[in-house]
BAFIPA-719647 format. One record per residue: residue in one letter; x negated, y, z negated of N, C-alpha, C in turn. Coordinates in steps of 0.2 Angstrom, whole numbers, plus 5000, padded with zeros to 4 digits. Layout:
<recs>
AXYZXYZXYZ/...
</recs>
This chain:
<recs>
M499649945001499849994999499550064998/D499750125004499450185004499550204997/N499150264994499150314990499550344986/N500150364993500450394990501150374991/K501250294992501850264991502250294988/V502050294980502450324974502550404974/E502250444978502550504979503050504984/R503150474987503850454993504350424990/L504250394985505050354980505550414978/E506250394979506550444977506950444969/Q507150464967507250444959507650404957/E507950364962508550334963508050274960/D507350264966506950204966506750184959/F506650234954506750224948506950154944/I506750114938507150104936507250124928/G507950144927508250154922508350134914/F508450124910508450094904508950044902/W509650054905509949984906509749934907/R509449934916509449874919508549854916/R508449904913507649844910507849824903/V508249844902508449814896509049744898/L509349744902509549674906509149624908/A508449654909508049624912507749584907/T507649614901507249584895507849534893/I508549544892508949484893508849444895/L508649444904508449384906508049354905/D507449394902506749354899506949314894/L507349344890507649294883507849234885/I508449254890508849184890508349144896/V507949154899507549134904507149064901/I506549114894506049094894506349054886/L506749064885507049044878507048964876/I506948914882507048844882506248834882/P505848854887505148834887504648874879/A505148924878504848964873504948904866/V505448874864505548834858505148764860/I505348734866504548694867503948704867/V503748754868502948764864503148794857/Y503548824855503448814849503348764845/W503848724847504048654844503148594845/I502948624849502348554854501648584848/F501648684849501048704843501348684838/N501748684835502048694828501848594825/S502048574829501848514828501048494827/L500848524833500048524830499548524827/A500048594822499648634817499748574812/I500248564811500548514805500148454805/S500148404808499848364811498848364809/L498848404813497948434812497748484805/H498648504803498248544797497748584795/S498148654802497548694805498048734810/E497748824810498248854808498048884819/I497548864818497348874827497948874831/P498248784831498748804835499448844836/I499448874831499948944829499548984833/I498949014832498649064834498649054842/L498448984844498449004852499248994854/E499548984851500348994854500449054854/Y500149114851500549174852500049194857/I499549194858498849194863499249184870/F499449134870499749084875500449154879/F500849184874501449224877501049274879/V500549304876500349364880500249344884/V499749304886499249294893499949284897/F500349224894500949214900501149274901/D501249334897501649394900501249454904/I500349444902499949484905499849444913/F500049394914499749354922500749374925/M501149364922501549354927501749454930/I501249494925501349564928500949574933/V500549554931499649544939499749514943/R500249444941500349404948500749424953/F501449434949502049444950502349524952/G502049564950502149604948502949644943/G502949564938503449584934503649524929/T504149514926504249464921504849424924/P505149364923505549324927506249384926/G506249414921507049444921506949514927/K506549554930506149594934506149544939/L505849494941506049474947506549434949/I507049414945507749404946508149464948/L508149524945508549584945508049614953/K507449594953507249614960507049694960/I506549694952506349734951505549714949/K505049774953504249774950504049824947/I503549804945503049854939502449864945/I502249934947501849954951501149994950/N500850014953500450064948500350104952/E499950194952500050224956499750234965/Q499550174967499050144971499950104976/G500450084970500750054975500949964974/N500249964972500149874970500249864964/Y500149784962500349754956499849804950/P500049784945499549804942498949794942/T498649814938497749774937497649744931/L497449694928497149664923497249734919/K496549754919496649834913497549864911/E497449894916498249904918498949874914/A498849804915499449754911499349744906/L498749754903498249754896498649814893/V498349854894498449944892499549944892/R499849924898500549934901500649884892/N500549814890500749784887500549774877/I500149864877499949864871500049854864/F500649904864501249884860501549834855/R501549784863501949714861501349674859/I500749684862500149644860499849664852/I500049734851500049744843500549724839/S501049724841501649684838501549614836/L501149584843501149504842500649464838/V499849514837499449514833499949524824/I500349564823500549554816500949514816/S501549504819501949444821501349384818/M500749364820500349294819500249324815/V500049364811499749394803500149364798/I500849384800501449364796501649284797/G501449264802501749184802501349164801/V500549144800500149114799499949114791/S500249164791500249174781500749114779/L501349114784501749074779501448984779/Y500948974783500948914783500248924777/D500148854773499448854768499048784769/F498648804774498148724778497748744774/T497348824780496448824775496448884775/I495948904776495648994772496049044775/I496149034782496649084789497149094787/S497349034783498349064780498049104774/T497649074771497749114765497349204767/Y496749184770496649274770497249294773/F497549294777498149294781498949324778/A498949284772499349304767499149344765/L498549374765498449434760498449514765/W498549494771498649544774499349554776/A499749494775500449494776500849554775/P500949574766501249634767501049704772/L500549714772500249774776500449774782/A500349694784500649674792501549694791/N501749684787502749704786502749754787/D502449814784502449884785502149924791/L501549874792501449894798502249894807/S502449824806502949824810503449834810/K503649874805504249924803504049974807/I503350004807503250084811503050064817/L502950014820502849994825503349994831/G503949984824504549974829504950024830/S504650084826504550164826504550184834/I504050164833503650194839503850164845/M503950084845504150054853504850074854/L505350124850505950134849505850214854/V505350244852505150304854504950284862/D504450254861504350224871504750204874/Y505350184870505750164875506350214878/L506150284874506650294874506350364880/F505950354881505450384887505850384890/V506150324893506350304900507050344900/A507250354895507750384897507650474900/L507350504896507050584897506550604901/N506150524904505850554911506150554917/P506050594922506450614929506050544930/R505450494932505550444935505450364931/K505850394925506150344920505450304917/R505050344915504350284915504550294907/A504250254904504350244896503550264894/L503350254886502650294885502050234887/H502350194888501950134890501650144894/D502050154901501850164908501550214910/M501750274905501050334906500750304905/M500250274900499750244897499450224903/A499450154904499550124911499350154917/G499850174919499850224926500250184930/T500950144927501350124930502150134931/Y502450104935503050124937503350074937/V503950084936504550004935505250044939/V504849994948505550004952505749974955/D506149974960506749914964506249884968/K506249834970505949804974505949824983/S506449864983506749864989506449944993/A506249984988506050064986505250044991/I504849984989504149964989504149924997/
</recs>
């Protein structure tokens, strides 16, 4: 795509708040059964190995999956079903760096959730150590939740319907037919 592709898009080509919400709901529906299976496998491994490592790997797996989908296909399953694409300023799918920056709030949230989740187990020094951090992680998750809410509200307030994470990464969420 040429460098001026995004500049030539019309305002209606950018995807707004409610279509993004619908894409997220579709993500949850599509990913729910595989996620439950992955959860069951990794947690069974954790219990049988008496180790937190499979649980930590489970969290990493979901981050890697999300980043992979964005870099390789330009969106998560819900976005792809709705014919929505995530593109960068050149009109291409985001690079690995752009996808990581775009998902920074989600990555931080997942790390906080991982600390809380692993602290619930009593396997090794890792869960004991995480248990020390769990109260702080719980408080941080509340703060991060507020930040993420503001992040998503940017979509409603921005003419190109960009969330804060889109601005940070230099990405746009657009209708597939526009590109």
